[in-house]
A tleap script that builds the chain and sets N, CA, C and O, in Angstrom:
source leaprc.protein.ff14SB
mol = sequence {
  NMET ALA PRO PRO ALA MET ILE PRO ALA VAL
  PRO PRO PRO PHE LEU VAL LEU ALA ALA ASP
  ASP PRO GLU ARG LEU ALA ALA PHE TYR GLY
  ALA LEU LEU GLY THR GLU PRO LEU PRO GLY
  SER SER PRO SER HIE TRP ARG LEU LEU GLY
  PRO GLY GLU GLY ARG LEU GLU ILE TYR VAL
  PRO SER ARG ARG ARG PRO ARG PRO ARG GLY
  GLU GLY ARG LEU SER LEU CYS PHE SER ARG
  PRO ALA GLY GLU ALA PRO PRO LEU GLN VAL
  LEU HIE ASP TRP LEU ALA VAL VAL LEU ALA
  LEU GLY ALA VAL PRO MET GLU PRO PRO ARG
  GLN GLU PRO PHE GLY ALA GLU ALA TRP LEU
  ALA ASP PRO GLU GLY ASN ARG LEU LEU LEU
  LEU VAL SER GLY CGLY
}
set mol.1.N position { 0.847 -1.191 0.000 }
set mol.1.CA position { 0.000 0.000 0.000 }
set mol.1.C position { 0.884 1.242 0.000 }
set mol.1.O position { 1.809 1.361 0.804 }
set mol.2.N position { 0.592 2.152 -0.897 }
set mol.2.CA position { 1.392 3.372 -1.033 }
set mol.2.C position { 1.072 4.338 0.106 }
set mol.2.O position { -0.068 4.409 0.564 }
set mol.3.N position { 2.084 5.081 0.562 }
set mol.3.CA position { 1.813 6.069 1.616 }
set mol.3.C position { 0.883 7.155 1.082 }
set mol.3.O position { 0.878 7.434 -0.117 }
set mol.4.N position { 0.098 7.767 1.965 }
set mol.4.CA position { -0.817 8.829 1.506 }
set mol.4.C position { -0.025 10.019 0.972 }
set mol.4.O position { 1.053 10.343 1.469 }
set mol.5.N position { -0.582 10.657 -0.047 }
set mol.5.CA position { 0.050 11.848 -0.615 }
set mol.5.C position { 0.002 12.978 0.406 }
set mol.5.O position { -0.967 13.117 1.153 }
set mol.6.N position { 1.026 13.756 0.427 }
set mol.6.CA position { 1.076 14.898 1.348 }
set mol.6.C position { 0.212 16.024 0.790 }
set mol.6.O position { 0.309 16.372 -0.387 }
set mol.7.N position { -0.610 16.573 1.627 }
set mol.7.CA position { -1.422 17.721 1.246 }
set mol.7.C position { -0.631 18.965 1.601 }
set mol.7.O position { -0.169 19.095 2.734 }
set mol.8.N position { -0.463 19.882 0.656 }
set mol.8.CA position { 0.300 21.099 0.970 }
set mol.8.C position { -0.365 21.883 2.096 }
set mol.8.O position { -1.588 21.886 2.232 }
set mol.9.N position { 0.450 22.539 2.887 }
set mol.9.CA position { -0.072 23.362 3.977 }
set mol.9.C position { -0.938 24.476 3.404 }
set mol.9.O position { -0.614 25.057 2.368 }
set mol.10.N position { -2.016 24.762 4.071 }
set mol.10.CA position { -2.910 25.835 3.654 }
set mol.10.C position { -3.026 26.851 4.783 }
set mol.10.O position { -2.843 26.502 5.949 }
set mol.11.N position { -3.324 28.094 4.452 }
set mol.11.CA position { -3.529 29.086 5.506 }
set mol.11.C position { -4.759 28.722 6.339 }
set mol.11.O position { -5.584 27.924 5.895 }
set mol.12.N position { -4.893 29.286 7.529 }
set mol.12.CA position { -6.060 28.989 8.361 }
set mol.12.C position { -7.350 29.415 7.668 }
set mol.12.O position { -7.352 30.387 6.912 }
set mol.13.N position { -8.441 28.705 7.914 }
set mol.13.CA position { -9.715 29.094 7.299 }
set mol.13.C position { -10.203 30.427 7.863 }
set mol.13.O position { -9.762 30.876 8.920 }
set mol.14.N position { -11.125 31.043 7.125 }
set mol.14.CA position { -11.737 32.288 7.576 }
set mol.14.C position { -13.201 32.263 7.180 }
set mol.14.O position { -13.622 31.406 6.404 }
set mol.15.N position { -13.966 33.182 7.699 }
set mol.15.CA position { -15.393 33.266 7.414 }
set mol.15.C position { -15.656 34.291 6.334 }
set mol.15.O position { -15.002 35.332 6.284 }
set mol.16.N position { -16.623 33.997 5.460 }
set mol.16.CA position { -17.086 34.970 4.483 }
set mol.16.C position { -18.579 35.185 4.708 }
set mol.16.O position { -19.306 34.257 5.062 }
set mol.17.N position { -19.014 36.388 4.505 }
set mol.17.CA position { -20.404 36.742 4.734 }
set mol.17.C position { -20.875 37.605 3.571 }
set mol.17.O position { -20.354 38.699 3.353 }
set mol.18.N position { -21.864 37.110 2.822 }
set mol.18.CA position { -22.443 37.894 1.737 }
set mol.18.C position { -23.334 38.974 2.336 }
set mol.18.O position { -24.007 38.744 3.341 }
set mol.19.N position { -23.338 40.144 1.724 }
set mol.19.CA position { -24.093 41.264 2.280 }
set mol.19.C position { -24.626 42.160 1.170 }
set mol.19.O position { -24.011 42.295 0.113 }
set mol.20.N position { -25.770 42.765 1.425 }
set mol.20.CA position { -26.300 43.773 0.507 }
set mol.20.C position { -25.546 45.087 0.669 }
set mol.20.O position { -25.317 45.797 -0.310 }
set mol.21.N position { -25.158 45.414 1.899 }
set mol.21.CA position { -24.418 46.638 2.209 }
set mol.21.C position { -23.196 46.249 3.045 }
set mol.21.O position { -23.221 46.374 4.269 }
set mol.22.N position { -22.123 45.776 2.390 }
set mol.22.CA position { -20.979 45.268 3.139 }
set mol.22.C position { -20.287 46.309 4.017 }
set mol.22.O position { -19.756 45.964 5.073 }
set mol.23.N position { -20.283 47.557 3.607 }
set mol.23.CA position { -19.632 48.581 4.431 }
set mol.23.C position { -20.368 48.741 5.764 }
set mol.23.O position { -19.735 48.820 6.817 }
set mol.24.N position { -21.689 48.790 5.720 }
set mol.24.CA position { -22.482 48.921 6.947 }
set mol.24.C position { -22.319 47.687 7.839 }
set mol.24.O position { -22.169 47.811 9.055 }
set mol.25.N position { -22.350 46.499 7.231 }
set mol.25.CA position { -22.212 45.277 8.014 }
set mol.25.C position { -20.798 45.165 8.600 }
set mol.25.O position { -20.627 44.678 9.718 }
set mol.26.N position { -19.790 45.615 7.848 }
set mol.26.CA position { -18.423 45.621 8.362 }
set mol.26.C position { -18.302 46.562 9.559 }
set mol.26.O position { -17.594 46.254 10.518 }
set mol.27.N position { -18.984 47.702 9.511 }
set mol.27.CA position { -18.960 48.631 10.648 }
set mol.27.C position { -19.620 47.991 11.871 }
set mol.27.O position { -19.129 48.143 12.989 }
set mol.28.N position { -20.723 47.280 11.666 }
set mol.28.CA position { -21.414 46.583 12.756 }
set mol.28.C position { -20.483 45.566 13.417 }
set mol.28.O position { -20.298 45.585 14.634 }
set mol.29.N position { -19.898 44.677 12.607 }
set mol.29.CA position { -19.019 43.647 13.166 }
set mol.29.C position { -17.708 44.232 13.673 }
set mol.29.O position { -17.126 43.703 14.620 }
set mol.30.N position { -17.237 45.305 13.066 }
set mol.30.CA position { -16.048 45.972 13.588 }
set mol.30.C position { -16.275 46.490 14.999 }
set mol.30.O position { -15.395 46.392 15.854 }
set mol.31.N position { -17.472 47.048 15.241 }
set mol.31.CA position { -17.795 47.525 16.591 }
set mol.31.C position { -17.854 46.360 17.580 }
set mol.31.O position { -17.411 46.497 18.720 }
set mol.32.N position { -18.397 45.215 17.156 }
set mol.32.CA position { -18.452 44.049 18.045 }
set mol.32.C position { -17.064 43.491 18.340 }
set mol.32.O position { -16.784 43.071 19.462 }
set mol.33.N position { -16.203 43.487 17.334 }
set mol.33.CA position { -14.859 42.947 17.509 }
set mol.33.C position { -13.890 43.961 18.099 }
set mol.33.O position { -12.796 43.599 18.533 }
set mol.34.N position { -14.287 45.226 18.117 }
set mol.34.CA position { -13.387 46.265 18.597 }
set mol.34.C position { -12.215 46.487 17.647 }
set mol.34.O position { -11.091 46.733 18.085 }
set mol.35.N position { -12.483 46.400 16.348 }
set mol.35.CA position { -11.443 46.580 15.343 }
set mol.35.C position { -11.982 47.413 14.189 }
set mol.35.O position { -13.190 47.459 13.954 }
set mol.36.N position { -11.099 48.054 13.489 }
set mol.36.CA position { -11.487 48.904 12.362 }
set mol.36.C position { -11.625 48.056 11.098 }
set mol.36.O position { -10.698 47.321 10.758 }
set mol.37.N position { -12.756 48.136 10.392 }
set mol.37.CA position { -12.872 47.413 9.117 }
set mol.37.C position { -11.853 47.936 8.106 }
set mol.37.O position { -11.572 49.133 8.047 }
set mol.38.N position { -11.313 47.023 7.321 }
set mol.38.CA position { -10.331 47.374 6.301 }
set mol.38.C position { -10.938 47.180 4.919 }
set mol.38.O position { -11.673 46.216 4.708 }
set mol.39.N position { -10.651 48.075 3.969 }
set mol.39.CA position { -11.140 47.849 2.612 }
set mol.39.C position { -10.557 46.550 2.060 }
set mol.39.O position { -9.410 46.204 2.341 }
set mol.40.N position { -11.356 45.841 1.276 }
set mol.40.CA position { -10.908 44.592 0.674 }
set mol.40.C position { -10.379 44.818 -0.725 }
set mol.40.O position { -9.772 45.848 -1.017 }
set mol.41.N position { -10.614 43.848 -1.582 }
set mol.41.CA position { -10.060 43.891 -2.930 }
set mol.41.C position { -10.911 44.684 -3.922 }
set mol.41.O position { -10.522 44.849 -5.078 }
set mol.42.N position { -12.072 45.175 -3.475 }
set mol.42.CA position { -12.932 45.987 -4.334 }
set mol.42.C position { -13.775 46.895 -3.433 }
set mol.42.O position { -13.786 46.714 -2.216 }
set mol.43.N position { -14.482 47.872 -4.020 }
set mol.43.CA position { -15.325 48.753 -3.195 }
set mol.43.C position { -16.467 48.012 -2.477 }
set mol.43.O position { -17.021 48.529 -1.506 }
set mol.44.N position { -16.816 46.822 -2.943 }
set mol.44.CA position { -17.903 46.066 -2.308 }
set mol.44.C position { -17.377 44.936 -1.436 }
set mol.44.O position { -18.078 43.951 -1.207 }
set mol.45.N position { -16.134 45.073 -0.944 }
set mol.45.CA position { -15.503 44.032 -0.135 }
set mol.45.C position { -14.820 44.679 1.065 }
set mol.45.O position { -14.067 45.642 0.921 }
set mol.46.N position { -15.093 44.137 2.251 }
set mol.46.CA position { -14.486 44.633 3.489 }
set mol.46.C position { -13.906 43.457 4.246 }
set mol.46.O position { -14.362 42.323 4.100 }
set mol.47.N position { -12.904 43.733 5.052 }
set mol.47.CA position { -12.189 42.703 5.798 }
set mol.47.C position { -12.062 43.138 7.263 }
set mol.47.O position { -11.751 44.291 7.565 }
set mol.48.N position { -12.309 42.189 8.150 }
set mol.48.CA position { -12.120 42.431 9.578 }
set mol.48.C position { -11.143 41.401 10.107 }
set mol.48.O position { -11.333 40.199 9.922 }
set mol.49.N position { -10.100 41.873 10.762 }
set mol.49.CA position { -9.123 40.973 11.357 }
set mol.49.C position { -9.504 40.757 12.813 }
set mol.49.O position { -9.752 41.708 13.555 }
set mol.50.N position { -9.544 39.499 13.207 }
set mol.50.CA position { -9.914 39.179 14.576 }
set mol.50.C position { -8.696 38.830 15.394 }
set mol.50.O position { -7.561 38.999 14.948 }
set mol.51.N position { -8.938 38.346 16.586 }
set mol.51.CA position { -7.812 37.915 17.405 }
set mol.51.C position { -7.114 36.724 16.756 }
set mol.51.O position { -7.744 35.930 16.058 }
set mol.52.N position { -5.834 36.608 16.988 }
set mol.52.CA position { -5.077 35.514 16.388 }
set mol.52.C position { -5.062 35.668 14.885 }
set mol.52.O position { -4.806 36.754 14.364 }
set mol.53.N position { -5.339 34.571 14.184 }
set mol.53.CA position { -5.338 34.605 12.727 }
set mol.53.C position { -6.744 34.656 12.152 }
set mol.53.O position { -6.919 34.502 10.943 }
set mol.54.N position { -7.752 34.870 12.994 }
set mol.54.CA position { -9.125 34.896 12.521 }
set mol.54.C position { -9.424 36.131 11.693 }
set mol.54.O position { -8.867 37.206 11.915 }
set mol.55.N position { -10.319 35.947 10.730 }
set mol.55.CA position { -10.764 37.107 9.950 }
set mol.55.C position { -12.144 36.836 9.373 }
set mol.55.O position { -12.567 35.692 9.207 }
set mol.56.N position { -12.827 37.929 9.074 }
set mol.56.CA position { -14.157 37.891 8.489 }
set mol.56.C position { -14.121 38.744 7.236 }
set mol.56.O position { -13.744 39.915 7.281 }
set mol.57.N position { -14.519 38.148 6.108 }
set mol.57.CA position { -14.569 38.854 4.830 }
set mol.57.C position { -16.044 39.105 4.506 }
set mol.57.O position { -16.845 38.171 4.514 }
set mol.58.N position { -16.405 40.351 4.222 }
set mol.58.CA position { -17.791 40.717 3.918 }
set mol.58.C position { -17.819 41.301 2.514 }
set mol.58.O position { -17.029 42.188 2.191 }
set mol.59.N position { -18.719 40.810 1.689 }
set mol.59.CA position { -18.715 41.202 0.283 }
set mol.59.C position { -20.120 41.159 -0.302 }
set mol.59.O position { -21.013 40.526 0.260 }
set mol.60.N position { -20.311 41.831 -1.427 }
set mol.60.CA position { -21.547 41.737 -2.208 }
set mol.60.C position { -21.382 40.523 -3.117 }
set mol.60.O position { -20.397 40.443 -3.851 }
set mol.61.N position { -22.317 39.581 -3.087 }
set mol.61.CA position { -22.166 38.409 -3.955 }
set mol.61.C position { -22.302 38.774 -5.430 }
set mol.61.O position { -22.900 39.792 -5.778 }
set mol.62.N position { -21.751 37.946 -6.272 }
set mol.62.CA position { -21.824 38.136 -7.715 }
set mol.62.C position { -23.276 38.133 -8.168 }
set mol.62.O position { -24.089 37.367 -7.650 }
set mol.63.N position { -23.603 38.978 -9.125 }
set mol.63.CA position { -24.963 38.999 -9.672 }
set mol.63.C position { -25.255 37.702 -10.427 }
set mol.63.O position { -26.413 37.311 -10.574 }
set mol.64.N position { -24.210 37.046 -10.900 }
set mol.64.CA position { -24.393 35.777 -11.615 }
set mol.64.C position { -24.621 34.616 -10.661 }
set mol.64.O position { -25.175 33.589 -11.053 }
set mol.65.N position { -24.201 34.770 -9.422 }
set mol.65.CA position { -24.378 33.709 -8.428 }
set mol.65.C position { -24.885 34.331 -7.127 }
set mol.65.O position { -24.153 34.355 -6.137 }
set mol.66.N position { -26.095 34.823 -7.108 }
set mol.66.CA position { -26.602 35.480 -5.894 }
set mol.66.C position { -26.697 34.492 -4.732 }
set mol.66.O position { -26.887 33.292 -4.930 }
set mol.67.N position { -26.565 35.007 -3.556 }
set mol.67.CA position { -26.689 34.223 -2.333 }
set mol.67.C position { -27.941 34.687 -1.593 }
set mol.67.O position { -27.926 35.727 -0.935 }
set mol.68.N position { -29.027 33.916 -1.701 }
set mol.68.CA position { -30.245 34.346 -1.014 }
set mol.68.C position { -30.061 34.277 0.504 }
set mol.68.O position { -29.284 33.476 1.025 }
set mol.69.N position { -30.789 35.128 1.176 }
set mol.69.CA position { -30.751 35.104 2.637 }
set mol.69.C position { -31.433 33.842 3.123 }
set mol.69.O position { -32.386 33.365 2.506 }
set mol.70.N position { -30.952 33.305 4.218 }
set mol.70.CA position { -31.550 32.120 4.797 }
set mol.70.C position { -31.064 31.955 6.217 }
set mol.70.O position { -29.941 32.335 6.550 }
set mol.71.N position { -31.913 31.388 7.053 }
set mol.71.CA position { -31.556 31.267 8.462 }
set mol.71.C position { -30.445 30.253 8.678 }
set mol.71.O position { -29.455 30.571 9.337 }
set mol.72.N position { -30.575 29.055 8.150 }
set mol.72.CA position { -29.526 28.054 8.298 }
set mol.72.C position { -29.208 27.721 9.748 }
set mol.72.O position { -29.922 28.129 10.663 }
set mol.73.N position { -28.146 26.987 9.940 }
set mol.73.CA position { -27.729 26.559 11.271 }
set mol.73.C position { -26.413 27.174 11.708 }
set mol.73.O position { -25.983 26.970 12.843 }
set mol.74.N position { -25.776 27.912 10.838 }
set mol.74.CA position { -24.501 28.520 11.153 }
set mol.74.C position { -24.734 29.911 11.735 }
set mol.74.O position { -25.599 30.655 11.273 }
set mol.75.N position { -23.952 30.245 12.751 }
set mol.75.CA position { -24.085 31.551 13.371 }
set mol.75.C position { -22.720 32.033 13.827 }
set mol.75.O position { -21.878 31.231 14.232 }
set mol.76.N position { -22.497 33.334 13.764 }
set mol.76.CA position { -21.319 33.898 14.399 }
set mol.76.C position { -21.612 34.000 15.888 }
set mol.76.O position { -22.714 34.381 16.281 }
set mol.77.N position { -20.640 33.664 16.709 }
set mol.77.CA position { -20.808 33.720 18.158 }
set mol.77.C position { -19.748 34.638 18.739 }
set mol.77.O position { -18.560 34.498 18.449 }
set mol.78.N position { -20.189 35.575 19.560 }
set mol.78.CA position { -19.294 36.456 20.287 }
set mol.78.C position { -19.471 36.128 21.760 }
set mol.78.O position { -20.596 36.053 22.253 }
set mol.79.N position { -18.369 35.933 22.457 }
set mol.79.CA position { -18.490 35.543 23.863 }
set mol.79.C position { -17.575 36.389 24.731 }
set mol.79.O position { -16.590 36.968 24.273 }
set mol.80.N position { -17.939 36.435 25.986 }
set mol.80.CA position { -17.115 37.096 26.997 }
set mol.80.C position { -17.406 36.452 28.338 }
set mol.80.O position { -18.489 35.900 28.535 }
set mol.81.N position { -16.462 36.512 29.261 }
set mol.81.CA position { -16.706 35.960 30.594 }
set mol.81.C position { -17.539 36.932 31.430 }
set mol.81.O position { -17.517 38.142 31.206 }
set mol.82.N position { -18.264 36.387 32.385 }
set mol.82.CA position { -19.101 37.220 33.245 }
set mol.82.C position { -18.283 37.926 34.314 }
set mol.82.O position { -18.691 38.971 34.819 }
set mol.83.N position { -17.134 37.365 34.660 }
set mol.83.CA position { -16.354 37.942 35.763 }
set mol.83.C position { -17.096 37.723 37.071 }
set mol.83.O position { -17.604 36.630 37.321 }
set mol.84.N position { -17.163 38.734 37.891 }
set mol.84.CA position { -17.826 38.626 39.202 }
set mol.84.C position { -19.329 38.894 39.122 }
set mol.84.O position { -20.063 38.567 40.055 }
set mol.85.N position { -19.789 39.476 38.032 }
set mol.85.CA position { -21.209 39.838 37.896 }
set mol.85.C position { -22.027 38.631 37.445 }
set mol.85.O position { -21.476 37.691 36.871 }
set mol.86.N position { -23.337 38.648 37.699 }
set mol.86.CA position { -24.194 37.574 37.182 }
set mol.86.C position { -24.195 37.578 35.648 }
set mol.86.O position { -24.340 38.641 35.044 }
set mol.87.N position { -24.037 36.416 35.008 }
set mol.87.CA position { -23.964 36.362 33.550 }
set mol.87.C position { -25.142 37.038 32.846 }
set mol.87.O position { -24.945 37.711 31.834 }
set mol.88.N position { -26.347 36.872 33.357 }
set mol.88.CA position { -27.501 37.461 32.700 }
set mol.88.C position { -27.447 38.985 32.730 }
set mol.88.O position { -27.867 39.636 31.773 }
set mol.89.N position { -26.938 39.560 33.815 }
set mol.89.CA position { -26.812 41.022 33.883 }
set mol.89.C position { -25.769 41.530 32.898 }
set mol.89.O position { -25.980 42.542 32.230 }
set mol.90.N position { -24.645 40.828 32.809 }
set mol.90.CA position { -23.609 41.203 31.846 }
set mol.90.C position { -24.182 41.130 30.429 }
set mol.90.O position { -23.934 42.008 29.603 }
set mol.91.N position { -24.947 40.076 30.161 }
set mol.91.CA position { -25.555 39.913 28.838 }
set mol.91.C position { -26.525 41.048 28.530 }
set mol.91.O position { -26.508 41.588 27.423 }
set mol.92.N position { -27.366 41.416 29.484 }
set mol.92.CA position { -28.329 42.506 29.247 }
set mol.92.C position { -27.598 43.819 28.934 }
set mol.92.O position { -28.015 44.563 28.046 }
set mol.93.N position { -26.517 44.103 29.658 }
set mol.93.CA position { -25.753 45.330 29.399 }
set mol.93.C position { -25.130 45.299 28.002 }
set mol.93.O position { -25.176 46.294 27.278 }
set mol.94.N position { -24.552 44.164 27.625 }
set mol.94.CA position { -23.925 44.002 26.316 }
set mol.94.C position { -24.976 44.059 25.211 }
set mol.94.O position { -24.761 44.665 24.161 }
set mol.95.N position { -26.102 43.423 25.464 }
set mol.95.CA position { -27.191 43.386 24.494 }
set mol.95.C position { -27.679 44.789 24.150 }
set mol.95.O position { -27.980 45.069 22.990 }
set mol.96.N position { -27.762 45.669 25.138 }
set mol.96.CA position { -28.198 47.045 24.883 }
set mol.96.C position { -27.272 47.734 23.883 }
set mol.96.O position { -27.741 48.475 23.019 }
set mol.97.N position { -25.982 47.501 23.987 }
set mol.97.CA position { -25.017 48.105 23.067 }
set mol.97.C position { -25.189 47.523 21.662 }
set mol.97.O position { -25.201 48.263 20.678 }
set mol.98.N position { -25.321 46.194 21.570 }
set mol.98.CA position { -25.423 45.536 20.262 }
set mol.98.C position { -26.742 45.902 19.570 }
set mol.98.O position { -26.766 46.069 18.351 }
set mol.99.N position { -27.816 46.027 20.313 }
set mol.99.CA position { -29.087 46.445 19.720 }
set mol.99.C position { -28.989 47.877 19.199 }
set mol.99.O position { -29.566 48.195 18.159 }
set mol.100.N position { -28.273 48.737 19.904 }
set mol.100.CA position { -28.093 50.118 19.445 }
set mol.100.C position { -27.278 50.176 18.151 }
set mol.100.O position { -27.392 51.136 17.389 }
set mol.101.N position { -26.451 49.147 17.899 }
set mol.101.CA position { -25.677 49.081 16.656 }
set mol.101.C position { -26.511 48.608 15.474 }
set mol.101.O position { -26.074 48.716 14.329 }
set mol.102.N position { -27.714 48.081 15.737 }
set mol.102.CA position { -28.582 47.664 14.644 }
set mol.102.C position { -28.999 46.213 14.657 }
set mol.102.O position { -29.718 45.781 13.755 }
set mol.103.N position { -28.575 45.438 15.647 }
set mol.103.CA position { -29.021 44.045 15.739 }
set mol.103.C position { -30.490 43.992 16.135 }
set mol.103.O position { -31.030 44.953 16.681 }
set mol.104.N position { -31.133 42.855 15.853 }
set mol.104.CA position { -32.550 42.657 16.162 }
set mol.104.C position { -32.673 41.376 16.994 }
set mol.104.O position { -32.136 40.339 16.606 }
set mol.105.N position { -33.371 41.436 18.127 }
set mol.105.CA position { -33.509 40.217 18.935 }
set mol.105.C position { -34.348 39.163 18.223 }
set mol.105.O position { -35.368 39.482 17.612 }
set mol.106.N position { -33.915 37.907 18.304 }
set mol.106.CA position { -34.675 36.786 17.744 }
set mol.106.C position { -35.388 36.023 18.861 }
set mol.106.O position { -36.470 35.473 18.653 }
set mol.107.N position { -34.786 35.994 20.026 }
set mol.107.CA position { -35.339 35.331 21.198 }
set mol.107.C position { -34.951 36.156 22.417 }
set mol.107.O position { -33.949 36.871 22.380 }
set mol.108.N position { -35.717 36.073 23.486 }
set mol.108.CA position { -35.318 36.801 24.691 }
set mol.108.C position { -34.024 36.214 25.279 }
set mol.108.O position { -33.773 35.017 25.138 }
set mol.109.N position { -33.211 37.037 25.930 }
set mol.109.CA position { -32.008 36.514 26.587 }
set mol.109.C position { -32.425 35.508 27.659 }
set mol.109.O position { -33.487 35.626 28.270 }
set mol.110.N position { -31.563 34.520 27.868 }
set mol.110.CA position { -31.919 33.526 28.889 }
set mol.110.C position { -30.678 32.992 29.585 }
set mol.110.O position { -29.578 32.958 29.032 }
set mol.111.N position { -30.904 32.582 30.809 }
set mol.111.CA position { -29.874 31.948 31.625 }
set mol.111.C position { -29.844 30.464 31.272 }
set mol.111.O position { -30.889 29.820 31.186 }
set mol.112.N position { -28.660 29.933 31.071 }
set mol.112.CA position { -28.447 28.516 30.793 }
set mol.112.C position { -27.433 27.987 31.801 }
set mol.112.O position { -26.778 28.778 32.479 }
set mol.113.N position { -27.288 26.672 31.915 }
set mol.113.CA position { -26.314 26.134 32.879 }
set mol.113.C position { -24.877 26.609 32.629 }
set mol.113.O position { -24.091 26.703 33.573 }
set mol.114.N position { -24.526 26.906 31.388 }
set mol.114.CA position { -23.167 27.318 31.036 }
set mol.114.C position { -22.961 28.828 31.114 }
set mol.114.O position { -21.830 29.297 30.987 }
set mol.115.N position { -24.029 29.598 31.321 }
set mol.115.CA position { -23.952 31.056 31.350 }
set mol.115.C position { -25.246 31.647 30.837 }
set mol.115.O position { -26.322 31.119 31.118 }
set mol.116.N position { -25.159 32.733 30.089 }
set mol.116.CA position { -26.354 33.380 29.544 }
set mol.116.C position { -26.143 33.591 28.049 }
set mol.116.O position { -25.021 33.818 27.597 }
set mol.117.N position { -27.245 33.512 27.278 }
set mol.117.CA position { -27.144 33.674 25.842 }
set mol.117.C position { -28.305 34.481 25.299 }
set mol.117.O position { -29.384 34.536 25.888 }
set mol.118.N position { -28.053 35.112 24.151 }
set mol.118.CA position { -29.098 35.843 23.432 }
set mol.118.C position { -28.872 35.609 21.943 }
set mol.118.O position { -27.767 35.789 21.430 }
set mol.119.N position { -29.947 35.203 21.258 }
set mol.119.CA position { -29.898 35.009 19.806 }
set mol.119.C position { -30.455 36.245 19.135 }
set mol.119.O position { -31.539 36.721 19.471 }
set mol.120.N position { -29.680 36.767 18.158 }
set mol.120.CA position { -30.028 38.003 17.469 }
set mol.120.C position { -29.901 37.795 15.967 }
set mol.120.O position { -29.430 36.757 15.501 }
set mol.121.N position { -30.329 38.795 15.230 }
set mol.121.CA position { -30.048 38.891 13.801 }
set mol.121.C position { -29.219 40.156 13.617 }
set mol.121.O position { -29.514 41.186 14.224 }
set mol.122.N position { -28.183 40.085 12.780 }
set mol.122.CA position { -27.396 41.278 12.508 }
set mol.122.C position { -28.221 42.204 11.601 }
set mol.122.O position { -29.338 41.839 11.235 }
set mol.123.N position { -27.724 43.368 11.233 }
set mol.123.CA position { -28.528 44.303 10.428 }
set mol.123.C position { -29.024 43.753 9.089 }
set mol.123.O position { -29.925 44.338 8.489 }
set mol.124.N position { -28.459 42.647 8.608 }
set mol.124.CA position { -28.929 42.044 7.358 }
set mol.124.C position { -29.645 40.721 7.571 }
set mol.124.O position { -29.941 40.014 6.607 }
set mol.125.N position { -29.928 40.376 8.829 }
set mol.125.CA position { -30.717 39.188 9.119 }
set mol.125.C position { -29.939 37.914 9.365 }
set mol.125.O position { -30.546 36.856 9.527 }
set mol.126.N position { -28.601 37.975 9.400 }
set mol.126.CA position { -27.801 36.791 9.698 }
set mol.126.C position { -27.860 36.486 11.188 }
set mol.126.O position { -27.904 37.394 12.018 }
set mol.127.N position { -27.859 35.196 11.516 }
set mol.127.CA position { -27.913 34.796 12.925 }
set mol.127.C position { -26.636 35.184 13.654 }
set mol.127.O position { -25.537 35.137 13.101 }
set mol.128.N position { -26.813 35.568 14.910 }
set mol.128.CA position { -25.720 36.025 15.754 }
set mol.128.C position { -26.008 35.606 17.180 }
set mol.128.O position { -27.125 35.790 17.663 }
set mol.129.N position { -25.032 35.051 17.857 }
set mol.129.CA position { -25.193 34.611 19.245 }
set mol.129.C position { -24.263 35.404 20.137 }
set mol.129.O position { -23.064 35.498 19.872 }
set mol.130.N position { -24.819 35.977 21.199 }
set mol.130.CA position { -24.021 36.580 22.256 }
set mol.130.C position { -24.016 35.610 23.412 }
set mol.130.O position { -25.075 35.157 23.847 }
set mol.131.N position { -22.845 35.283 23.915 }
set mol.131.CA position { -22.704 34.285 24.972 }
set mol.131.C position { -21.854 34.862 26.088 }
set mol.131.O position { -20.746 35.345 25.855 }
set mol.132.N position { -22.385 34.807 27.303 }
set mol.132.CA position { -21.627 35.225 28.486 }
set mol.132.C position { -21.447 33.991 29.347 }
set mol.132.O position { -22.414 33.441 29.875 }
set mol.133.N position { -20.201 33.559 29.485 }
set mol.133.CA position { -19.938 32.345 30.245 }
set mol.133.C position { -20.036 32.614 31.735 }
set mol.133.O position { -19.707 33.700 32.211 }
set mol.134.N position { -20.494 31.603 32.461 }
set mol.134.CA position { -20.648 31.717 33.908 }
set mol.134.C position { -19.297 31.706 34.598 }
set mol.134.O position { -18.289 31.319 34.008 }
set mol.135.N position { -19.285 32.130 35.842 }
set mol.135.CA position { -18.048 32.216 36.599 }
set mol.135.C position { -17.527 30.927 37.036 }
set mol.135.O position { -16.483 30.871 37.686 }
savepdb mol mol.pdb
quit
């Protein structure tokens, strides 16, 4: 039996998000990540660099291959520790800021055994999870 072929090393994966207004959506996610959106390879493309090697690319999809909106099962998740405060209180405070940025609540915030969570939609309707881990 022949040894398996070596697969060349590839850069780390990243997330892409189709958007009707990528500049606005990049500003929304930039505020959540605490980073400045960077122009991408065209006027309809924006890039956000996250911690480590993570990044989010936001773009207008090709007119020849449109990407319809859909709920799906994939969601971006932003998390933070509760610290000394109750997780649900930390979540409510954070939620007020994210809603002011243009997010829309999908479900009421709730306490779970692992902490507190809130499911939202970003300004273009993509699923978004805010998670505050318990102490």
